[in-house]
C-alpha positions in Angstrom: -40.0 -78.9 6.7 -36.7 -80.9 6.4 -36.7 -84.5 5.2 -36.3 -86.9 8.0 -33.1 -88.5 6.6 -29.8 -87.1 5.4 -26.7 -89.0 4.2 -24.7 -85.9 3.4 -21.1 -86.0 4.6 -19.5 -83.3 6.7 -18.6 -80.2 4.6 -15.0 -80.1 3.4 -13.0 -76.9 3.9 -9.5 -75.8 3.1 -9.1 -73.4 6.0 -6.6 -74.0 8.8 -8.6 -75.9 11.5 -6.9 -74.1 14.4 -8.4 -70.8 13.2 -12.0 -72.0 13.2 -14.0 -71.5 16.4 -17.4 -73.1 16.9 -19.6 -70.5 18.6 -22.8 -72.6 18.6 -24.3 -75.6 16.9 -24.1 -74.9 13.2 -22.2 -71.6 13.6 -18.4 -71.2 13.1 -16.1 -68.2 13.0 -12.7 -67.5 11.6 -11.6 -64.2 13.1 -8.3 -64.0 11.1 -10.1 -64.4 7.7 -13.1 -62.5 9.0 -15.9 -64.9 8.1 -18.6 -66.9 9.8 -20.4 -70.0 8.6 -23.9 -71.2 9.1 -25.1 -74.7 8.5 -28.5 -75.3 7.0 -30.4 -77.2 4.3 -32.2 -76.6 1.1 -36.0 -76.3 1.8 -37.3 -76.2 -1.8 -37.4 -78.7 -4.7 -36.6 -76.9 -7.9 -37.1 -80.1 -9.8 -40.6 -80.9 -8.5 -43.3 -81.4 -11.1 -47.0 -81.0 -10.9 -49.4 -83.7 -12.0 -49.2 -82.5 -15.6 -45.5 -82.9 -15.7 -44.8 -79.1 -15.5 -41.8 -78.2 -13.4 -42.8 -75.9 -10.6 -41.1 -72.4 -10.5 -39.7 -71.5 -7.1 -39.9 -67.7 -6.7 -37.5 -66.4 -4.1 -38.1 -63.8 -1.4 -35.2 -64.6 0.9 -31.7 -66.2 0.9 -31.6 -67.8 4.3 -34.2 -68.0 7.1 -34.9 -69.8 10.3 -38.0 -72.1 10.7 -39.9 -69.4 12.5 -40.0 -67.3 9.3 -42.7 -69.2 7.5 -40.8 -68.5 4.3 -39.2 -71.9 3.8 -41.0 -72.3 0.5 -39.4 -69.1 -1.0 -35.9 -69.3 0.4 -32.7 -71.0 -0.6 -31.5 -72.1 2.8 -33.1 -72.8 6.3 -30.8 -72.7 9.3 -31.5 -73.3 13.0 -28.9 -70.8 14.2 -30.5 -68.0 16.1 -30.2 -64.6 14.3 -29.1 -62.7 17.4 -26.3 -65.2 17.9 -25.2 -64.6 14.2 -25.4 -60.8 14.9 -23.0 -61.2 17.8 -20.6 -63.3 15.7 -20.5 -60.6 13.0 -19.7 -58.0 15.6 -16.8 -60.1 16.7 -15.4 -59.8 13.2 -15.4 -56.0 13.7 -18.4 -55.4 11.4 -20.7 -52.5 12.2 -24.5 -52.9 11.7 -26.5 -50.3 9.8 -30.3 -50.6 9.2 -32.6 -52.7 7.0 -34.0 -51.2 3.9 -37.6 -50.2 3.4 -40.1 -49.8 0.6 -43.1 -47.4 1.2 -46.2 -47.1 -1.0 -48.4 -44.0 -1.0 -51.0 -45.4 -3.3 -49.3 -44.3 -6.4 -45.6 -44.4 -6.0 -43.1 -46.7 -4.3 -40.2 -45.1 -2.4 -37.2 -47.3 -1.8 -34.7 -46.8 1.1 -31.6 -48.9 0.7 -30.3 -51.1 3.5 -27.1 -49.8 5.3 -24.3 -51.5 7.1 -20.8 -52.9 6.5 -20.6 -54.8 3.2 -20.3 -58.6 3.2 -19.9 -61.4 0.7 -22.3 -64.4 0.7 -21.1 -67.8 -0.6 -22.6 -71.3 -0.3 -21.2 -74.8 -0.6 -22.5 -78.3 -0.5 -20.7 -81.3 1.1 -18.7 -82.0 -2.1 -17.4 -78.4 -2.6 -14.3 -76.9 -1.0 -14.5 -73.7 1.0 -15.3 -70.9 0.4 -17.8 -72.3 -2.2 -19.6 -70.3 -4.9 -21.3 -66.9 -4.9 -24.9 -67.1 -3.7 -25.9 -65.2 -6.8 -25.2 -68.3 -8.8 -28.4 -69.8 -7.4 -30.6 -66.9 -8.5 -31.9 -66.3 -12.1 -34.7 -64.4 -13.8 -37.9 -66.3 -14.2 -38.6 -65.2 -17.8 -35.3 -64.3 -19.4 -33.0 -66.6 -17.4 -30.5 -63.8 -17.0 -28.1 -63.8 -14.0 -28.6 -61.8 -10.8 -25.8 -59.4 -11.5 -24.9 -55.8 -12.3 -26.0 -56.0 -15.9 -29.6 -57.1 -15.0 -30.0 -55.0 -11.9 -28.3 -51.8 -12.9 -25.9 -52.1 -10.0 -23.8 -54.8 -8.5 -25.7 -56.8 -5.9 -24.2 -56.1 -2.5 -25.3 -57.5 0.9 -24.7 -55.6 4.1 -24.8 -56.2 7.8 -28.1 -54.4 8.4 -28.5 -55.7 11.9 -32.3 -56.2 12.0 -34.2 -54.1 14.6 -34.8 -53.9 18.3 -38.3 -53.6 19.6 -39.5 -53.0 23.2 -35.9 -52.3 24.2 -34.7 -55.9 24.1 -36.6 -57.9 21.4 -34.3 -58.7 18.5 -36.8 -58.8 15.6 -35.0 -61.2 13.4 -35.2 -63.8 16.1 -39.0 -63.8 15.9 -39.3 -63.1 12.1 -36.5 -65.4 11.1 -34.9 -63.3 8.3 -31.2 -64.1 8.3 -30.1 -63.2 4.8 -32.6 -61.2 2.7 -33.3 -60.8 -1.0 -36.5 -58.8 -1.0 -37.0 -56.1 1.6 -39.1 -56.9 4.6 -37.4 -54.5 6.9 -36.1 -56.8 9.6 -33.2 -58.6 7.9 -30.0 -59.4 9.8 -28.1 -59.3 6.5 -29.8 -57.5 3.7 -29.4 -56.8 0.0 -28.5 -53.1 -0.1 -30.8 -52.3 -2.9 -34.4 -52.3 -1.7 -36.8 -54.7 -3.6 -40.4 -54.8 -2.6 -41.9 -58.3 -2.0 -45.4 -56.9 -2.9 -46.4 -58.0 -6.4 -48.6 -54.8 -6.9 -45.3 -52.8 -6.6 -42.9 -55.1 -8.3 -44.0 -58.4 -10.0 -42.1 -61.5 -8.9 -39.2 -62.1 -11.2 -36.3 -63.9 -9.4 -36.3 -67.6 -8.9 -34.1 -70.4 -7.6 -31.9 -71.6 -10.5 -33.4 -74.8 -11.8 -30.1 -76.5 -12.6 -27.7 -75.1 -10.0 -29.8 -75.2 -6.8 -28.9 -78.2 -4.7 -31.5 -81.0 -4.3 -34.2 -80.6 -1.7 -33.0 -81.5 1.8 -29.3 -81.2 0.8 -27.0 -79.9 3.6 -25.4 -76.6 2.7 -23.1 -74.1 4.4 -23.5 -70.4 4.0 -20.4 -68.3 4.5 -20.6 -64.5 5.3 -17.3 -62.8 4.8 -16.4 -59.2 5.7 -15.7 -57.1 2.5 -14.3 -54.0 4.2 
């Protein structure tokens, strides 16, 4: 849950104000530059210590979620913007949704299906940073080696895509109920997903990516996520 007080100033931006349209509370769009922004806050404390003085490691499963996800403790950002509203905003930019990825397990072997959709860039900024901010990958590091979340460590450059979540029962937008706005690991209902499929199940792939202990903003800090079209 979010701290009850915040003294963070309104985010600064360098964009031309007349090009920015507020679509909903916490959601803005710039059609000319083909980006949307989501306001949120940091739900984890990467500097928290246990009673022995050991700094707790914050393993990540998601980048951005809504409060309904139940994944606040393993995400970088929580936003209150409804995923289906974000989906509509991305369509306004001319982006085409694809499909979330999947990881199946037959008891012996895992089979990964990459997420599909138009490519997007994810950046973040705090109130003291100018737009567009820094790559979201700056906040992800390997738990053991401390290497960056990049092409060298992954074998391919990390790329997020407009996966578009899923529709169930004809009208139910799954990301609205499951709360997965921007994914890291593959749960199968992400609105925006990492194209390469990574299972969240530890028996398939042990947890390895954590929130960067120095770069992650403080617990409760207001942050803005920008999703920009790459195509």
